[in-house]
N, C-alpha and C positions, 0 to 999 in steps of 0.2 A: 389623557395620560394619567397613570397611577402615580402616586407619590412614592419616593424611594422607600420611605419607612414602611408603607403598607406592603410593598412588593417583597420586603425582606422576610415576611412570614413564610417559614418553610413548612407549610401544612395545607390542609384542605379548607382553611378558614376563608379563603378568598373566592368570590364569584359563585356563591351558592352551590358548592360542591363540584363545579365544573373545573376548577383548578385544584389539582391534587398536591402540587408542590410548585413553589416559585422561589427564586433566590436572585438577588442583585448584589449581594456581598456588601451591604451597608453596615452600619454600626451593629455590633453584636453577632456578626456572622460566626465568630469562633465558638459561640455557645450553641449554634445550630449544626455545626459540623464536627465530626470526630476524626482526628488524625490517626491513621493506622500505625500500629506498632509491629506489624508483621515482619519488617526488615530491620527493626531497631537493633536487635542483638547482633546483627551482622555488620552494623555500622554503615549500611548502604541506603538508609532511609533519608530521603531528601526533605528539605524544609519548604513549607508553603508560606508565602508572604502576601500581603494585600498591597496592590499597586494598580495604577491606571496605565502604566507603561510610558513609553516615550511620547506618544501622541494621544491627545484627548481633547474633548470639548469642555467638560467640567471635571476636574480631577477627582473630586469627591464622588460625583455621580457615576463616573466611568471606571471606578475601581473594581477589580476582580481579584481572584486568587491566582498566584503565579508559582510555577515550579522554579525555584530560585537557584538551584545548583546543577552542576554538570555531572553526568555519569552516576545518576542516583535512581532509586525507586521512589515513586511518589504515590501515596495512598491516602485518600480522604473520602469520607462518605457522610451522608445526612439521611436520617430516617423520617418517615411521615406515616400518617394513618394508612393502614393497608387498604387496598382496593383491587378489584378485578376489572379488566377491560371488556368483560363479556357484554356483547350486544351494543358496543359503542366504539367510536374512534379513539385511538390512543395517539396523542400528539406529543412528541418530545422535541424540545428545541433548546439550543444553547449557542453561545459564541465562543470561538477559540481564536486567539491571536498569538502568532509566533513572533516574538521579538527578535529572534535569530533562527537560522536554519537548525532544526532539531538533529539533522544528520541521520540519526537512527532512533526511532522512538514513536510513541503514539500520542494522540490528543483526543482519544475516545472516552466515552463514559459508559458505565454499566448500570443497569436497572435490574433489581431482583427482589425476592421475597424478604420479609422482615428478618433482620439478623439478630442473633442472641447477643453477640459481642462485636460491636463495631470496631473496636481496637484491633481485632484479628482480621479485618478486611484485607484481602489480597488475592493473588492468583488462584488459590484453592477455593475461594468463596463462590458458592452457587449463585448464578445470575440468570435472568431471563433473556435479556437483550444486551448486546454490546454494539455501540454505534459511534462512528467518528473516524477521523483521519489516522493513517498509520503509514510510516515510511522507514525504510532502511536502505540507504544507498539509492540504487536505481529502482528498487521495488517500492511502488507507491500505490495506495488504494484507500478508499473510504470503506472501513469495515462495517458490515452489518451481519451480525451473528445472532441466531435464535437458538434458544435451548428448547429441544423437543424430546420429551421423555428421557431427560437426563443426559442427552447428547448435544454438544454445541455444534451447530451446523452452519458452515460458511456458505455464502452465496456461490452458485456454480461459476459465475464470472464476476470479476472485480468491478466495483463501482469506481467511477472517476475520482481522481485525487485533485483537489482544488486548493490545498493549503500551501500556496507558493509564495505569496507576497509577504515579506518580512515587515512587521510593524503595522499590518492592517488586519482587521478582524474579519472572520468568516462566520456566517450564520448557517447552522446545521438544523434541519428539520426532518424528523421522521414521522410518518403517519401510517399507523397500522389499522386496517379497516375490518369490520365484521364480515365482509365478503371475501376475506382471506387474500386481500391484495395489500400491497405496500407502495408507498410513495416516498421518495427521498428528494429533498430540495437542498441546494447549497446556494447561499446568497439570493434566495427567492427564485432560483432557477431550477426547474425540474431536471434531475439527472437520471432518474429511474422511476418507472411505475410498472408494476407487474404482479404476478401471482406467486404467493408463498409456496404453493404445492408444486408449481412448475419450475421455479428458479432456485429453490432450495431442496435438497434431498431429504425432506422430512419424512415422507411416506415410503414404504418399501414399494418396488415396482409392481404394477398390476400383473404383468406377465414375466415369466422367466424362461430360459432355455430348458427344454425337456432333458433332464439328466440321463434318461434312458435312450435318447435318440443318438445314434452313432453315425459318423461319417462313412459313407459307402467306401469299400476298399478300392473301387475303380474311379473314385472322384478325383478329378484333375483340378488342382487349385494354383498351378503355375501358369501365369498369364503369358510368359515368354519362354522360349526354348532355343537351344542351339540348332542352327540350320544344319540338318544332316547332309546336305549337298555341298556345304562349304568346306573346301579343303585348303590346307596350307600350300601355297605355291612351292614348287621344287626349288626355286632360286631364292627362297626367303632366308635371309641371314639373321640369326638371333644372337650371334656371338658379338658382344659389345667390344671386346678386346681381342687382339690377335698377336701372334708372334711376328716380330718385325723381320720380314724375309730378307731385308737388305743388311741386317746386322751380321757381323762375323766375329769369330773369337779373336781377341787381340793376339798379336804375335808373341808378346811377353807373358801370355797367360800360362801359369804352371798349375796343372791339374792337381799335383800332389800338395802344393802349398795353398792354392786358391780354391780348390774344390772343382767339381765338375762344372764346366761353363754352360750357362743357359742363355739363349737369346732373349733380349728384353721384349716386353710386350708394348703394344701401341694401340691407339683407338682404331677400330675397324671401320673404314670408310664405307663399307657396304652394309653396315648394321642398319636394320629396319625396325628394330624394336621387338618386343615380345608379341608373337602372333596370337590372336584370339579368334575363336570362331564367331561368325556373325550370328546375332540374335534375331529371331523372327517370332511373330505371334503364334501362340500355341493353338492349333485348330481344335484340340481336345479340351481346352479350358472351359470350365463350367462356372467359374466365379468363386468367391469366398464362401466356404460352407458354413452354415449356421444351423444350430439345432432348432427344431421347430419350437414355437412358443406355446406354452401352456399357462393356465391360470396359476398365479403365485399363491400357494396355500398360506403364506405368512402375510399377505397383503391385508391391511385393515384400512378402510376408508375413514376419513376424519374431515368433516366439513367445518371444524372449529379449530384449525391449526393456529389461527391468530390469537387464540384466547389463553390468558394466563390467570390462574386463580388468585394470585397474590403478588402485588407490587408493594414493597414497603421500604425500599432504600434506593438511593442514587449515589454513585460514587465515581471517582477517578482512580484507576489502578494502572499506573504507567511506569515504564522504564524509558529514560531519555538520556542520550549521549550529551546533548546540549539542552539545558533547561531554558527557561525564559518564557514558557507558554502561559498565557493569561486566559482564564475561563470566566465567563460572566453571563448574566441574564438567562438563567435556566428556568424553564417552565415545563411542567407536565400537566396536560389538560385534555379534555375531550371537546373543547370549544375552539374552533379555528379563530374566532374573533379575538380570543384572549391571547393566542399565540401571535396574531397579527399586531396587537398592541405592543407586545415585547419586541417584535421585529422592527417597529418604529425606532426604538432605542438604538438598535444596531445600525439602522440606516442613517440616523443623524450622526452617530460616531464615525461610521464608514466614510461619510463625505469629508469630515475633518481629516481623518487619517490619509485618505487619498490625496487631499490637497497638500498636506504636510509632506507626504512622500514625494509628490511632484516637485515641491520646492527643494527638497533635499537632493533629488535626482538632478534637477536643473543646476543646482549649486555645484554638484560633483562634476557635471559636464563642463561647467564654466571653469572650474579649477583645473580640470584636465586640459582644457584648451589653452589656458594661461601657461601651464607647465610645458605644454608642447611648444608654444611660441618662445618661451624662455630657452628651451633646449635648442631650438632653431637659431636663436640669436647667438647662443654660445658657440654653435658650430660655425656661424658666419665670422665671429670674432677670431676663432682659431684659424680659419682660412686666411683672414686678413693678416694675422701674425705670421703665418707661413710665407705669404707673399712678401711682407716687409723683410723677412730674413733673406729671401732670395735676391732682393734688390740691393742688399747691403754688400 
């Protein structure tokens, strides 16, 4: 295991250039990170604090940085020596712990090229990759967004959301490979592995519909049709209401004073509903018409969609309805063994957190059971009192 002091170096000084950045938020972390002033003038900038949270193994060792307020924007970033991931794996890993349900907000990080002014870091800041959990109400996902030629591209289908247990840490790992594939792990479990080119719309399609191809005028694309032989029965009754034939004008009705008398309406017992013609398969149906495919003149192949020329910062740019998220043990490397060593820190802490959570859950169940028994005893006492009153 590395010592905490060594791991706090936010640079490429560790592991012979294999680790580009690492942070465990020990002493002096404030000097390595820059708090954003992007939302300061609006009064919506949240405060970051150092804490290990409610459950920890070693309070000093397990401290991270926490979003400490509700309904705020949180921005903070750290710079490091610029590098490119050309020709090598890029591994990004970090811990996130929600001390309470965020309700609506993110726990993701951003990596991008070197910034000129870290105090301006925020939503407008250019980034290469955004990765981590995001939730708002029932909409939940693990974000993975890549910047390709200036456009931020979301994955075609959402990655699973795993940030559910309050008070317990989750470990996020992203691996971007030179073969243009991506692997995502949460808590050391693979949740996705696949192709950048296939699962993100980074490249324009190889083929497009021919704009000069037109649908034939006799093309039939209605799969169903009205049955021409189906006719409405002669005795079909569509009138829902009818004049009451048994009603008669009252003897004292005065047309001059009361107006012209009209018989009241009543439900029609013979009513069968609105008639509609039967639908049958259309014998002339040819299917959904599509223009013939031609080569897309705008298509450009790229066998290096994984590659970014410059990584120079990492940061958290978040909005949270409920704060309390703790981030810790960040590493950017091209060496899996380095990331695995950091994962050991999460695993040791996770075991403690899960144990503490079980103790708390068991205690709550015990208290609930006692409360239920007390309520039952009160009900029995009330019944006894009622019986005593009846005997008196």
